[in-house]
Every structure is written in structure tokens, then in C-alpha cells.
N, CA, C and O atoms as a CHARMM CRD file, in Angstrom:
* protein
*
  396
    1    1 MET  N     23.16000-199.46600-165.80300 PROA 1      0.00000
    2    1 MET  CA    24.03800-198.39500-166.21500 PROA 1      0.00000
    3    1 MET  C     25.48600-198.79200-165.94400 PROA 1      0.00000
    4    1 MET  O     25.81200-199.28000-164.86200 PROA 1      0.00000
    5    2 LYS  N     26.32500-198.58400-166.90500 PROA 2      0.00000
    6    2 LYS  CA    27.75100-198.90400-166.79100 PROA 2      0.00000
    7    2 LYS  C     28.49300-197.65700-166.33200 PROA 2      0.00000
    8    2 LYS  O     28.39700-196.60200-166.96000 PROA 2      0.00000
    9    3 HSD  N     29.23400-197.78100-165.23600 PROA 3      0.00000
   10    3 HSD  CA    30.00300-196.65800-164.69300 PROA 3      0.00000
   11    3 HSD  C     31.44100-196.75000-165.16300 PROA 3      0.00000
   12    3 HSD  O     31.98200-197.84200-165.34300 PROA 3      0.00000
   13    4 THR  N     32.05500-195.59200-165.36000 PROA 4      0.00000
   14    4 THR  CA    33.44900-195.56000-165.80800 PROA 4      0.00000
   15    4 THR  C     34.37700-195.93900-164.66500 PROA 4      0.00000
   16    4 THR  O     34.00400-195.88200-163.49300 PROA 4      0.00000
   17    5 GLU  N     35.57200-196.32200-165.02400 PROA 5      0.00000
   18    5 GLU  CA    36.59400-196.64600-164.02200 PROA 5      0.00000
   19    5 GLU  C     36.87900-195.42800-163.14300 PROA 5      0.00000
   20    5 GLU  O     37.04800-195.56200-161.93100 PROA 5      0.00000
   21    6 ASP  N     36.93200-194.24800-163.74700 PROA 6      0.00000
   22    6 ASP  CA    37.18500-193.01900-162.98300 PROA 6      0.00000
   23    6 ASP  C     36.08100-192.77100-161.96200 PROA 6      0.00000
   24    6 ASP  O     36.35600-192.38300-160.82600 PROA 6      0.00000
   25    7 PHE  N     34.83500-192.99400-162.36500 PROA 7      0.00000
   26    7 PHE  CA    33.71000-192.82500-161.45700 PROA 7      0.00000
   27    7 PHE  C     33.83800-193.77400-160.26800 PROA 7      0.00000
   28    7 PHE  O     33.64000-193.37800-159.11900 PROA 7      0.00000
   29    8 LYS  N     34.17100-195.02600-160.55800 PROA 8      0.00000
   30    8 LYS  CA    34.31200-196.02000-159.49600 PROA 8      0.00000
   31    8 LYS  C     35.44400-195.65000-158.53600 PROA 8      0.00000
   32    8 LYS  O     35.28900-195.73000-157.31700 PROA 8      0.00000
   33    9 ARG  N     36.58200-195.24700-159.10000 PROA 9      0.00000
   34    9 ARG  CA    37.72200-194.85600-158.24500 PROA 9      0.00000
   35    9 ARG  C     37.38000-193.64300-157.37800 PROA 9      0.00000
   36    9 ARG  O     37.74800-193.58600-156.20500 PROA 9      0.00000
   37   10 GLU  N     36.68200-192.68700-157.96100 PROA 10     0.00000
   38   10 GLU  CA    36.29800-191.50000-157.19600 PROA 10     0.00000
   39   10 GLU  C     35.29900-191.86500-156.09400 PROA 10     0.00000
   40   10 GLU  O     35.37500-191.32800-154.98900 PROA 10     0.00000
   41   11 ALA  N     34.37900-192.76100-156.38300 PROA 11     0.00000
   42   11 ALA  CA    33.43200-193.21800-155.36900 PROA 11     0.00000
   43   11 ALA  C     34.17200-193.88300-154.20500 PROA 11     0.00000
   44   11 ALA  O     33.83900-193.65700-153.04200 PROA 11     0.00000
   45   12 VAL  N     35.16700-194.69700-154.52300 PROA 12     0.00000
   46   12 VAL  CA    35.96300-195.35800-153.48700 PROA 12     0.00000
   47   12 VAL  C     36.75700-194.32900-152.68800 PROA 12     0.00000
   48   12 VAL  O     36.82500-194.41700-151.46200 PROA 12     0.00000
   49   13 ARG  N     37.35100-193.36600-153.36300 PROA 13     0.00000
   50   13 ARG  CA    38.10800-192.31400-152.67300 PROA 13     0.00000
   51   13 ARG  C     37.20700-191.56800-151.68900 PROA 13     0.00000
   52   13 ARG  O     37.59800-191.32300-150.54700 PROA 13     0.00000
   53   14 ILE  N     36.01100-191.21100-152.12900 PROA 14     0.00000
   54   14 ILE  CA    35.06500-190.51400-151.25400 PROA 14     0.00000
   55   14 ILE  C     34.68600-191.39700-150.07200 PROA 14     0.00000
   56   14 ILE  O     34.65500-190.93900-148.93000 PROA 14     0.00000
   57   15 ALA  N     34.40100-192.66100-150.35000 PROA 15     0.00000
   58   15 ALA  CA    33.99400-193.58200-149.28500 PROA 15     0.00000
   59   15 ALA  C     35.08700-193.76400-148.23400 PROA 15     0.00000
   60   15 ALA  O     34.78900-193.90400-147.04800 PROA 15     0.00000
   61   16 LEU  N     36.33800-193.76200-148.66000 PROA 16     0.00000
   62   16 LEU  CA    37.43600-194.00600-147.72200 PROA 16     0.00000
   63   16 LEU  C     37.91800-192.76100-147.01400 PROA 16     0.00000
   64   16 LEU  O     38.57500-192.86400-145.97800 PROA 16     0.00000
   65   17 SER  N     37.61300-191.57900-147.54200 PROA 17     0.00000
   66   17 SER  CA    38.20000-190.37600-146.95000 PROA 17     0.00000
   67   17 SER  C     37.19700-189.34700-146.44900 PROA 17     0.00000
   68   17 SER  O     37.58800-188.42300-145.73700 PROA 17     0.00000
   69   18 SER  N     35.92900-189.47000-146.79000 PROA 18     0.00000
   70   18 SER  CA    34.97900-188.40600-146.44800 PROA 18     0.00000
   71   18 SER  C     34.46000-188.47500-145.02600 PROA 18     0.00000
   72   18 SER  O     34.06200-187.45200-144.46700 PROA 18     0.00000
   73   19 GLY  N     34.45700-189.65200-144.42900 PROA 19     0.00000
   74   19 GLY  CA    33.88300-189.78400-143.09400 PROA 19     0.00000
   75   19 GLY  C     32.37300-189.99000-143.11700 PROA 19     0.00000
   76   19 GLY  O     31.76000-190.18100-142.06700 PROA 19     0.00000
   77   20 LEU  N     31.76600-189.95300-144.30100 PROA 20     0.00000
   78   20 LEU  CA    30.33000-190.19900-144.42900 PROA 20     0.00000
   79   20 LEU  C     30.07200-191.69900-144.45600 PROA 20     0.00000
   80   20 LEU  O     30.96500-192.49200-144.75500 PROA 20     0.00000
   81   21 SER  N     28.84800-192.07300-144.14100 PROA 21     0.00000
   82   21 SER  CA    28.51100-193.49700-144.16700 PROA 21     0.00000
   83   21 SER  C     28.44400-193.98800-145.61500 PROA 21     0.00000
   84   21 SER  O     28.16900-193.22300-146.54000 PROA 21     0.00000
   85   22 ARG  N     28.70100-195.26100-145.77800 PROA 22     0.00000
   86   22 ARG  CA    28.63200-195.84500-147.12700 PROA 22     0.00000
   87   22 ARG  C     27.21000-195.77800-147.67600 PROA 22     0.00000
   88   22 ARG  O     27.00300-195.61500-148.87900 PROA 22     0.00000
   89   23 THR  N     26.23800-195.90600-146.78300 PROA 23     0.00000
   90   23 THR  CA    24.83900-195.80600-147.21300 PROA 23     0.00000
   91   23 THR  C     24.57000-194.43400-147.81800 PROA 23     0.00000
   92   23 THR  O     23.95500-194.31900-148.87800 PROA 23     0.00000
   93   24 ARG  N     25.03600-193.40400-147.13400 PROA 24     0.00000
   94   24 ARG  CA    24.82700-192.02700-147.61600 PROA 24     0.00000
   95   24 ARG  C     25.55700-191.78000-148.92900 PROA 24     0.00000
   96   24 ARG  O     24.99800-191.18900-149.85300 PROA 24     0.00000
   97   25 ILE  N     26.80100-192.23000-149.01200 PROA 25     0.00000
   98   25 ILE  CA    27.59100-192.02200-150.23100 PROA 25     0.00000
   99   25 ILE  C     26.93800-192.75000-151.40900 PROA 25     0.00000
  100   25 ILE  O     26.80600-192.19100-152.49700 PROA 25     0.00000
  101   26 ALA  N     26.53600-193.98700-151.18200 PROA 26     0.00000
  102   26 ALA  CA    25.89700-194.75900-152.25200 PROA 26     0.00000
  103   26 ALA  C     24.62300-194.06000-152.72200 PROA 26     0.00000
  104   26 ALA  O     24.37800-193.95700-153.92400 PROA 26     0.00000
  105   27 ALA  N     23.81500-193.58000-151.78000 PROA 27     0.00000
  106   27 ALA  CA    22.57800-192.88600-152.14700 PROA 27     0.00000
  107   27 ALA  C     22.88500-191.61200-152.92600 PROA 27     0.00000
  108   27 ALA  O     22.23600-191.32700-153.93200 PROA 27     0.00000
  109   28 ASP  N     23.87200-190.84700-152.46300 PROA 28     0.00000
  110   28 ASP  CA    24.24300-189.60500-153.13700 PROA 28     0.00000
  111   28 ASP  C     24.74000-189.85300-154.56100 PROA 28     0.00000
  112   28 ASP  O     24.51100-189.03900-155.45500 PROA 28     0.00000
  113   29 LEU  N     25.42000-190.98100-154.76400 PROA 29     0.00000
  114   29 LEU  CA    25.95800-191.29800-156.08400 PROA 29     0.00000
  115   29 LEU  C     24.97100-192.07000-156.96200 PROA 29     0.00000
  116   29 LEU  O     25.22700-192.30400-158.14300 PROA 29     0.00000
  117   30 GLY  N     23.83800-192.46200-156.37000 PROA 30     0.00000
  118   30 GLY  CA    22.83700-193.18700-157.14100 PROA 30     0.00000
  119   30 GLY  C     23.21100-194.62500-157.43800 PROA 30     0.00000
  120   30 GLY  O     22.85900-195.16800-158.48400 PROA 30     0.00000
  121   31 ILE  N     23.93400-195.23900-156.50000 PROA 31     0.00000
  122   31 ILE  CA    24.32500-196.64500-156.66300 PROA 31     0.00000
  123   31 ILE  C     23.91000-197.40500-155.41400 PROA 31     0.00000
  124   31 ILE  O     23.57600-196.79600-154.39800 PROA 31     0.00000
  125   32 GLY  N     23.92800-198.71500-155.48000 PROA 32     0.00000
  126   32 GLY  CA    23.60000-199.52900-154.31800 PROA 32     0.00000
  127   32 GLY  C     24.76700-199.59500-153.33900 PROA 32     0.00000
  128   32 GLY  O     25.93100-199.48200-153.72400 PROA 32     0.00000
  129   33 LYS  N     24.42800-199.78000-152.07000 PROA 33     0.00000
  130   33 LYS  CA    25.47100-199.89500-151.04700 PROA 33     0.00000
  131   33 LYS  C     26.37100-201.10100-151.31800 PROA 33     0.00000
  132   33 LYS  O     27.58400-201.02700-151.12100 PROA 33     0.00000
  133   34 SER  N     25.78500-202.20700-151.76700 PROA 34     0.00000
  134   34 SER  CA    26.59300-203.39700-152.04700 PROA 34     0.00000
  135   34 SER  C     27.51200-203.15400-153.24600 PROA 34     0.00000
  136   34 SER  O     28.62700-203.67300-153.28600 PROA 34     0.00000
  137   35 THR  N     27.04900-202.37000-154.21700 PROA 35     0.00000
  138   35 THR  CA    27.89400-202.02100-155.35900 PROA 35     0.00000
  139   35 THR  C     29.10000-201.22700-154.88700 PROA 35     0.00000
  140   35 THR  O     30.23000-201.49800-155.29300 PROA 35     0.00000
  141   36 LEU  N     28.85500-200.24400-154.02400 PROA 36     0.00000
  142   36 LEU  CA    29.95100-199.44600-153.47800 PROA 36     0.00000
  143   36 LEU  C     30.92900-200.34700-152.72500 PROA 36     0.00000
  144   36 LEU  O     32.14400-200.19700-152.85400 PROA 36     0.00000
  145   37 GLY  N     30.40100-201.27000-151.94900 PROA 37     0.00000
  146   37 GLY  CA    31.25400-202.20100-151.20700 PROA 37     0.00000
  147   37 GLY  C     32.14100-203.03500-152.12600 PROA 37     0.00000
  148   37 GLY  O     33.31600-203.25200-151.83000 PROA 37     0.00000
  149   38 LYS  N     31.58300-203.50000-153.23300 PROA 38     0.00000
  150   38 LYS  CA    32.36900-204.27400-154.20700 PROA 38     0.00000
  151   38 LYS  C     33.47200-203.41100-154.81900 PROA 38     0.00000
  152   38 LYS  O     34.60200-203.86600-154.99500 PROA 38     0.00000
  153   39 TRP  N     33.13300-202.16700-155.14000 PROA 39     0.00000
  154   39 TRP  CA    34.12600-201.26300-155.71800 PROA 39     0.00000
  155   39 TRP  C     35.25400-200.98300-154.73200 PROA 39     0.00000
  156   39 TRP  O     36.41700-200.88500-155.12400 PROA 39     0.00000
  157   40 ILE  N     34.90600-200.85300-153.44800 PROA 40     0.00000
  158   40 ILE  CA    35.93800-200.59700-152.43700 PROA 40     0.00000
  159   40 ILE  C     36.91600-201.76200-152.38100 PROA 40     0.00000
  160   40 ILE  O     38.12700-201.55900-152.30300 PROA 40     0.00000
  161   41 VAL  N     36.39000-202.98000-152.42000 PROA 41     0.00000
  162   41 VAL  CA    37.25900-204.16600-152.42200 PROA 41     0.00000
  163   41 VAL  C     38.13300-204.17000-153.67600 PROA 41     0.00000
  164   41 VAL  O     39.32300-204.47700-153.61200 PROA 41     0.00000
  165   42 GLU  N     37.53800-203.83100-154.80300 PROA 42     0.00000
  166   42 GLU  CA    38.23800-203.88700-156.08000 PROA 42     0.00000
  167   42 GLU  C     39.23700-202.74200-156.27200 PROA 42     0.00000
  168   42 GLU  O     40.32500-202.95400-156.80800 PROA 42     0.00000
  169   43 TYR  N     38.87600-201.54600-155.84200 PROA 43     0.00000
  170   43 TYR  CA    39.68300-200.36000-156.15300 PROA 43     0.00000
  171   43 TYR  C     40.40500-199.75700-154.95100 PROA 43     0.00000
  172   43 TYR  O     41.04700-198.71500-155.08600 PROA 43     0.00000
  173   44 ARG  N     40.31800-200.37800-153.79400 PROA 44     0.00000
  174   44 ARG  CA    40.99100-199.82300-152.60400 PROA 44     0.00000
  175   44 ARG  C     42.48100-199.70400-152.87700 PROA 44     0.00000
  176   44 ARG  O     43.11800-200.66200-153.31600 PROA 44     0.00000
  177   45 PRO  N     43.03600-198.52100-152.61500 PROA 45     0.00000
  178   45 PRO  CA    44.48800-198.36900-152.81900 PROA 45     0.00000
  179   45 PRO  C     45.25500-199.30500-151.89900 PROA 45     0.00000
  180   45 PRO  O     44.85700-199.52600-150.75500 PROA 45     0.00000
  181   46 THR  N     46.34500-199.84900-152.39600 PROA 46     0.00000
  182   46 THR  CA    47.18300-200.72700-151.59200 PROA 46     0.00000
  183   46 THR  C     48.61600-200.24300-151.66100 PROA 46     0.00000
  184   46 THR  O     48.99100-199.49700-152.56600 PROA 46     0.00000
  185   47 GLY  N     49.39600-200.66400-150.71900 PROA 47     0.00000
  186   47 GLY  CA    50.81600-200.32400-150.72500 PROA 47     0.00000
  187   47 GLY  C     51.05900-198.86300-150.36600 PROA 47     0.00000
  188   47 GLY  O     50.27400-198.25800-149.63600 PROA 47     0.00000
  189   48 PRO  N     52.14900-198.29900-150.88500 PROA 48     0.00000
  190   48 PRO  CA    52.55400-196.94400-150.50700 PROA 48     0.00000
  191   48 PRO  C     51.52000-195.87400-150.82100 PROA 48     0.00000
  192   48 PRO  O     51.46900-194.85700-150.12900 PROA 48     0.00000
  193   49 THR  N     50.69600-196.07100-151.84200 PROA 49     0.00000
  194   49 THR  CA    49.71500-195.04700-152.18800 PROA 49     0.00000
  195   49 THR  C     48.57000-194.98100-151.19600 PROA 49     0.00000
  196   49 THR  O     47.85400-193.98000-151.16700 PROA 49     0.00000
  197   50 SER  N     48.36700-196.01500-150.37700 PROA 50     0.00000
  198   50 SER  CA    47.27000-195.98700-149.42200 PROA 50     0.00000
  199   50 SER  C     47.61600-195.17200-148.17900 PROA 50     0.00000
  200   50 SER  O     46.71800-194.80800-147.42000 PROA 50     0.00000
  201   51 GLU  N     48.87400-194.88200-147.95700 PROA 51     0.00000
  202   51 GLU  CA    49.28800-194.13200-146.76900 PROA 51     0.00000
  203   51 GLU  C     48.64100-192.75000-146.68700 PROA 51     0.00000
  204   51 GLU  O     48.16500-192.37900-145.61400 PROA 51     0.00000
  205   52 PRO  N     48.60200-191.96800-147.77800 PROA 52     0.00000
  206   52 PRO  CA    47.93200-190.66500-147.67500 PROA 52     0.00000
  207   52 PRO  C     46.45900-190.79200-147.28200 PROA 52     0.00000
  208   52 PRO  O     45.93500-189.92800-146.57900 PROA 52     0.00000
  209   53 GLN  N     45.78800-191.85300-147.72600 PROA 53     0.00000
  210   53 GLN  CA    44.39000-192.05700-147.34000 PROA 53     0.00000
  211   53 GLN  C     44.28600-192.27600-145.83300 PROA 53     0.00000
  212   53 GLN  O     43.38300-191.74300-145.18800 PROA 53     0.00000
  213   54 GLY  N     45.20000-193.05400-145.27500 PROA 54     0.00000
  214   54 GLY  CA    45.19800-193.28100-143.83500 PROA 54     0.00000
  215   54 GLY  C     45.47600-192.00700-143.07600 PROA 54     0.00000
  216   54 GLY  O     44.85000-191.73800-142.05100 PROA 54     0.00000
  217   55 ASP  N     46.42400-191.21000-143.57900 PROA 55     0.00000
  218   55 ASP  CA    46.71900-189.92600-142.95300 PROA 55     0.00000
  219   55 ASP  C     45.50000-189.02100-142.99500 PROA 55     0.00000
  220   55 ASP  O     45.18600-188.34300-142.01700 PROA 55     0.00000
  221   56 LEU  N     44.82100-189.01500-144.12200 PROA 56     0.00000
  222   56 LEU  CA    43.64100-188.18400-144.27400 PROA 56     0.00000
  223   56 LEU  C     42.52800-188.62600-143.32300 PROA 56     0.00000
  224   56 LEU  O     41.85500-187.79000-142.72100 PROA 56     0.00000
  225   57 ALA  N     42.34200-189.91000-143.19400 PROA 57     0.00000
  226   57 ALA  CA    41.32000-190.42900-142.28600 PROA 57     0.00000
  227   57 ALA  C     41.64300-190.06600-140.83900 PROA 57     0.00000
  228   57 ALA  O     40.75200-189.68100-140.08100 PROA 57     0.00000
  229   58 ARG  N     42.91800-190.18900-140.45300 PROA 58     0.00000
  230   58 ARG  CA    43.31600-189.81700-139.08800 PROA 58     0.00000
  231   58 ARG  C     43.12800-188.32200-138.84400 PROA 58     0.00000
  232   58 ARG  O     42.67400-187.91800-137.77300 PROA 58     0.00000
  233   59 GLU  N     43.47600-187.50300-139.83400 PROA 59     0.00000
  234   59 GLU  CA    43.29300-186.06300-139.70400 PROA 59     0.00000
  235   59 GLU  C     41.80700-185.71500-139.60600 PROA 59     0.00000
  236   59 GLU  O     41.41700-184.84800-138.82400 PROA 59     0.00000
  237   60 ASN  N     40.99100-186.39100-140.39800 PROA 60     0.00000
  238   60 ASN  CA    39.54000-186.18200-140.31500 PROA 60     0.00000
  239   60 ASN  C     39.02400-186.48700-138.91500 PROA 60     0.00000
  240   60 ASN  O     38.23700-185.72500-138.35500 PROA 60     0.00000
  241   61 GLU  N     39.46700-187.59100-138.36200 PROA 61     0.00000
  242   61 GLU  CA    39.03300-187.98000-137.02800 PROA 61     0.00000
  243   61 GLU  C     39.50400-186.96300-135.98300 PROA 61     0.00000
  244   61 GLU  O     38.75300-186.59900-135.07900 PROA 61     0.00000
  245   62 ARG  N     40.75200-186.51200-136.11800 PROA 62     0.00000
  246   62 ARG  CA    41.27400-185.51500-135.18300 PROA 62     0.00000
  247   62 ARG  C     40.45400-184.22500-135.25300 PROA 62     0.00000
  248   62 ARG  O     40.13400-183.63400-134.22100 PROA 62     0.00000
  249   63 LEU  N     40.12000-183.79500-136.45300 PROA 63     0.00000
  250   63 LEU  CA    39.34000-182.56900-136.62600 PROA 63     0.00000
  251   63 LEU  C     37.91900-182.72900-136.10000 PROA 63     0.00000
  252   63 LEU  O     37.35700-181.78900-135.53800 PROA 63     0.00000
  253   64 ARG  N     37.33700-183.90500-136.27700 PROA 64     0.00000
  254   64 ARG  CA    35.99600-184.14900-135.72200 PROA 64     0.00000
  255   64 ARG  C     36.00900-184.02000-134.20200 PROA 64     0.00000
  256   64 ARG  O     35.12300-183.39800-133.61700 PROA 64     0.00000
  257   65 LEU  N     37.02200-184.61400-133.56600 PROA 65     0.00000
  258   65 LEU  CA    37.14500-184.54200-132.11600 PROA 65     0.00000
  259   65 LEU  C     37.34000-183.09500-131.67000 PROA 65     0.00000
  260   65 LEU  O     36.68600-182.63600-130.73300 PROA 65     0.00000
  261   66 GLU  N     38.23800-182.38200-132.34000 PROA 66     0.00000
  262   66 GLU  CA    38.47800-180.98200-131.99500 PROA 66     0.00000
  263   66 GLU  C     37.20000-180.15700-132.16400 PROA 66     0.00000
  264   66 GLU  O     36.89400-179.30500-131.33000 PROA 66     0.00000
  265   67 ASN  N     36.47300-180.40600-133.21800 PROA 67     0.00000
  266   67 ASN  CA    35.21900-179.70700-133.47700 PROA 67     0.00000
  267   67 ASN  C     34.20700-179.96000-132.36000 PROA 67     0.00000
  268   67 ASN  O     33.54300-179.03800-131.88600 PROA 67     0.00000
  269   68 ARG  N     34.10100-181.23000-131.94800 PROA 68     0.00000
  270   68 ARG  CA    33.16900-181.57700-130.87300 PROA 68     0.00000
  271   68 ARG  C     33.53900-180.87100-129.57500 PROA 68     0.00000
  272   68 ARG  O     32.67100-180.35600-128.87000 PROA 68     0.00000
  273   69 ILE  N     34.82800-180.85100-129.26500 PROA 69     0.00000
  274   69 ILE  CA    35.28400-180.18600-128.03900 PROA 69     0.00000
  275   69 ILE  C     34.97400-178.69400-128.09900 PROA 69     0.00000
  276   69 ILE  O     34.49600-178.12000-127.12100 PROA 69     0.00000
  277   70 LEU  N     35.24000-178.07000-129.23100 PROA 70     0.00000
  278   70 LEU  CA    34.96500-176.63900-129.37300 PROA 70     0.00000
  279   70 LEU  C     33.47200-176.33800-129.25800 PROA 70     0.00000
  280   70 LEU  O     33.09200-175.33500-128.65400 PROA 70     0.00000
  281   71 ARG  N     32.63300-177.18200-129.82200 PROA 71     0.00000
  282   71 ARG  CA    31.17600-176.97700-129.69300 PROA 71     0.00000
  283   71 ARG  C     30.74500-177.08700-128.23600 PROA 71     0.00000
  284   71 ARG  O     29.93000-176.29800-127.76000 PROA 71     0.00000
  285   72 GLU  N     31.30300-178.08200-127.52500 PROA 72     0.00000
  286   72 GLU  CA    30.96300-178.24300-126.11200 PROA 72     0.00000
  287   72 GLU  C     31.42300-177.03600-125.29300 PROA 72     0.00000
  288   72 GLU  O     30.69600-176.55700-124.42300 PROA 72     0.00000
  289   73 GLU  N     32.63500-176.54700-125.57600 PROA 73     0.00000
  290   73 GLU  CA    33.13000-175.37000-124.86500 PROA 73     0.00000
  291   73 GLU  C     32.25600-174.15200-125.14800 PROA 73     0.00000
  292   73 GLU  O     31.96700-173.36800-124.24300 PROA 73     0.00000
  293   74 ARG  N     31.83600-173.99400-126.39800 PROA 74     0.00000
  294   74 ARG  CA    30.97500-172.86900-126.76100 PROA 74     0.00000
  295   74 ARG  C     29.65400-172.94200-126.01200 PROA 74     0.00000
  296   74 ARG  O     29.15000-171.92400-125.53800 PROA 74     0.00000
  297   75 GLU  N     29.08300-174.15600-125.90200 PROA 75     0.00000
  298   75 GLU  CA    27.81900-174.31500-125.18600 PROA 75     0.00000
  299   75 GLU  C     27.98900-173.96600-123.70900 PROA 75     0.00000
  300   75 GLU  O     27.09800-173.36500-123.10900 PROA 75     0.00000
  301   76 ILE  N     29.10900-174.33400-123.12600 PROA 76     0.00000
  302   76 ILE  CA    29.37000-174.00000-121.72000 PROA 76     0.00000
  303   76 ILE  C     29.46300-172.48400-121.56700 PROA 76     0.00000
  304   76 ILE  O     28.88600-171.92100-120.63600 PROA 76     0.00000
  305   77 LEU  N     30.18200-171.81900-122.46800 PROA 77     0.00000
  306   77 LEU  CA    30.32800-170.36300-122.39400 PROA 77     0.00000
  307   77 LEU  C     28.98500-169.65400-122.57300 PROA 77     0.00000
  308   77 LEU  O     28.75500-168.60800-121.96600 PROA 77     0.00000
  309   78 LYS  N     28.11300-170.20200-123.38400 PROA 78     0.00000
  310   78 LYS  CA    26.79200-169.59300-123.57500 PROA 78     0.00000
  311   78 LYS  C     25.99000-169.59200-122.28400 PROA 78     0.00000
  312   78 LYS  O     25.14400-168.72300-122.07700 PROA 78     0.00000
  313   79 LYS  N     26.25200-170.56300-121.41400 PROA 79     0.00000
  314   79 LYS  CA    25.48400-170.69900-120.17200 PROA 79     0.00000
  315   79 LYS  C     26.01300-169.79900-119.06000 PROA 79     0.00000
  316   79 LYS  O     25.36200-169.64900-118.02700 PROA 79     0.00000
  317   80 LEU  N     27.18700-169.19900-119.25900 PROA 80     0.00000
  318   80 LEU  CA    27.73600-168.31300-118.23800 PROA 80     0.00000
  319   80 LEU  C     26.92600-167.02800-118.16800 PROA 80     0.00000
  320   80 LEU  O     26.38200-166.58500-119.17900 PROA 80     0.00000
  321   81 PRO  N     26.83900-166.41700-116.96900 PROA 81     0.00000
  322   81 PRO  CA    26.18800-165.10900-116.87700 PROA 81     0.00000
  323   81 PRO  C     26.92100-164.09800-117.75800 PROA 81     0.00000
  324   81 PRO  O     28.11400-164.25600-118.01700 PROA 81     0.00000
  325   82 GLY  N     26.22800-163.07500-118.21400 PROA 82     0.00000
  326   82 GLY  CA    26.77800-162.09200-119.14200 PROA 82     0.00000
  327   82 GLY  C     28.09800-161.48600-118.70700 PROA 82     0.00000
  328   82 GLY  O     29.00300-161.34300-119.52900 PROA 82     0.00000
  329   83 SER  N     28.23700-161.11900-117.41800 PROA 83     0.00000
  330   83 SER  CA    29.47200-160.47200-116.96400 PROA 83     0.00000
  331   83 SER  C     30.66600-161.43200-117.04500 PROA 83     0.00000
  332   83 SER  O     31.76500-161.01500-117.41000 PROA 83     0.00000
  333   84 LEU  N     30.46300-162.69400-116.71400 PROA 84     0.00000
  334   84 LEU  CA    31.55200-163.67200-116.79800 PROA 84     0.00000
  335   84 LEU  C     31.86600-164.01500-118.24400 PROA 84     0.00000
  336   84 LEU  O     33.02700-164.22100-118.59600 PROA 84     0.00000
  337   85 ARG  N     30.82700-164.07700-119.09200 PROA 85     0.00000
  338   85 ARG  CA    31.03500-164.39500-120.49600 PROA 85     0.00000
  339   85 ARG  C     31.88400-163.31400-121.15200 PROA 85     0.00000
  340   85 ARG  O     32.76100-163.63100-121.95600 PROA 85     0.00000
  341   86 ALA  N     31.64900-162.06400-120.83300 PROA 86     0.00000
  342   86 ALA  CA    32.42800-160.96600-121.41300 PROA 86     0.00000
  343   86 ALA  C     33.89200-161.06700-120.98900 PROA 86     0.00000
  344   86 ALA  O     34.78400-160.81700-121.79900 PROA 86     0.00000
  345   87 ARG  N     34.14800-161.42600-119.74300 PROA 87     0.00000
  346   87 ARG  CA    35.52000-161.51700-119.24900 PROA 87     0.00000
  347   87 ARG  C     36.24700-162.74600-119.80300 PROA 87     0.00000
  348   87 ARG  O     37.47700-162.76100-119.84700 PROA 87     0.00000
  349   88 SER  N     35.51400-163.76200-120.22100 PROA 88     0.00000
  350   88 SER  CA    36.16800-164.98100-120.70500 PROA 88     0.00000
  351   88 SER  C     36.90900-164.74500-122.01300 PROA 88     0.00000
  352   88 SER  O     37.72100-165.57700-122.41800 PROA 88     0.00000
  353   89 HSD  N     36.64300-163.61400-122.68700 PROA 89     0.00000
  354   89 HSD  CA    37.30100-163.31000-123.95100 PROA 89     0.00000
  355   89 HSD  C     38.45700-162.33000-123.77900 PROA 89     0.00000
  356   89 HSD  O     39.10800-161.95900-124.75600 PROA 89     0.00000
  357   90 GLU  N     38.71600-161.90500-122.52800 PROA 90     0.00000
  358   90 GLU  CA    39.81000-160.96400-122.29200 PROA 90     0.00000
  359   90 GLU  C     41.15200-161.64500-122.52100 PROA 90     0.00000
  360   90 GLU  O     41.31500-162.84000-122.27700 PROA 90     0.00000
  361   91 VAL  N     42.09500-160.86400-122.98900 PROA 91     0.00000
  362   91 VAL  CA    43.45200-161.35000-123.16800 PROA 91     0.00000
  363   91 VAL  C     44.34500-160.52600-122.25600 PROA 91     0.00000
  364   91 VAL  O     44.34600-159.29700-122.32400 PROA 91     0.00000
  365   92 ARG  N     45.09400-161.19300-121.41400 PROA 92     0.00000
  366   92 ARG  CA    46.00900-160.48800-120.51800 PROA 92     0.00000
  367   92 ARG  C     47.42100-160.62100-121.05500 PROA 92     0.00000
  368   92 ARG  O     47.87500-161.71400-121.39500 PROA 92     0.00000
  369   93 LEU  N     48.10000-159.49800-121.12400 PROA 93     0.00000
  370   93 LEU  CA    49.45100-159.51300-121.64300 PROA 93     0.00000
  371   93 LEU  C     50.45300-159.92000-120.57600 PROA 93     0.00000
  372   93 LEU  O     51.50000-160.48900-120.88400 PROA 93     0.00000
  373   94 HSD  N     50.13300-159.62900-119.32300 PROA 94     0.00000
  374   94 HSD  CA    51.03100-159.95900-118.21700 PROA 94     0.00000
  375   94 HSD  C     50.25500-160.74000-117.16700 PROA 94     0.00000
  376   94 HSD  O     49.13700-160.35900-116.81700 PROA 94     0.00000
  377   95 PRO  N     50.82200-161.81100-116.66600 PROA 95     0.00000
  378   95 PRO  CA    50.10400-162.61400-115.67400 PROA 95     0.00000
  379   95 PRO  C     49.82300-161.85200-114.39800 PROA 95     0.00000
  380   95 PRO  O     48.89300-162.21200-113.67600 PROA 95     0.00000
  381   96 TRP  N     50.58600-160.81000-114.08400 PROA 96     0.00000
  382   96 TRP  CA    50.38000-160.08300-112.84100 PROA 96     0.00000
  383   96 TRP  C     49.39900-158.92900-113.01300 PROA 96     0.00000
  384   96 TRP  O     49.01600-158.29700-112.02800 PROA 96     0.00000
  385   97 ALA  N     48.98900-158.64500-114.23500 PROA 97     0.00000
  386   97 ALA  CA    48.05800-157.55100-114.46700 PROA 97     0.00000
  387   97 ALA  C     46.70000-157.91300-113.88900 PROA 97     0.00000
  388   97 ALA  O     46.22200-159.02900-114.09100 PROA 97     0.00000
  389   98 SER  N     46.08800-157.01100-113.19000 PROA 98     0.00000
  390   98 SER  CA    44.77400-157.29400-112.59700 PROA 98     0.00000
  391   98 SER  C     43.67900-156.75700-113.50400 PROA 98     0.00000
  392   98 SER  O     43.88800-155.85700-114.31700 PROA 98     0.00000
  393   99 ALA  N     42.52300-157.33900-113.33400 PROA 99     0.00000
  394   99 ALA  CA    41.39000-156.93800-114.19500 PROA 99     0.00000
  395   99 ALA  C     40.68400-155.73600-113.63500 PROA 99     0.00000
  396   99 ALA  O     39.71200-155.26200-114.22300 PROA 99     0.00000
């Protein structure tokens, strides 16, 4: 099957920015992993246009880390006794205000 240039470019964009494995992306697109690898070499953005891809990848990584931290914090809060868990959501308007 012959793929269009647009299809190949979109596959490369997904591979470089989605955070998914190349194996998964290739399977989802119905192509071989080695084919995807060749397209990445051939169609990888270079020069000034590649900067947004790098920014996107860094932002993806930052969000993954933040997500992991939030999940861990949520799991810790779930383990607190009910009375402490209820108080952990309180918002105090003044630092000197007592509970």
C-alpha cells in the first residue's frame, strides 16, 4: 500500500509529539515499526520549525511528571483517616484563624 506524503508527515508528527511508543503508533496506523522509523528519518522537521516540537515534548514530559505527583498525592490522601481527610480540603483565609 502506498501512503500519501501527508499521511507520512502526520505519522511522524504523532511519533515525535505524542509520547506513545513507536511500536504502539505503528500498530495503530497499520504500518511496520521500521517503516515508521524510516519516515521519521526522512520527514523529521529540522531547523526553526523543529523548535515547537521540542517545546511540545518538554511540555508533555512536564505534564506527565505533574500528573504522576498528583496521583501519588491523591493516593496518600485516600489513606488518611476520614476526619483528617476532610480537614485536608479546608481553606483558611487567615493564617491565625484556628480550626
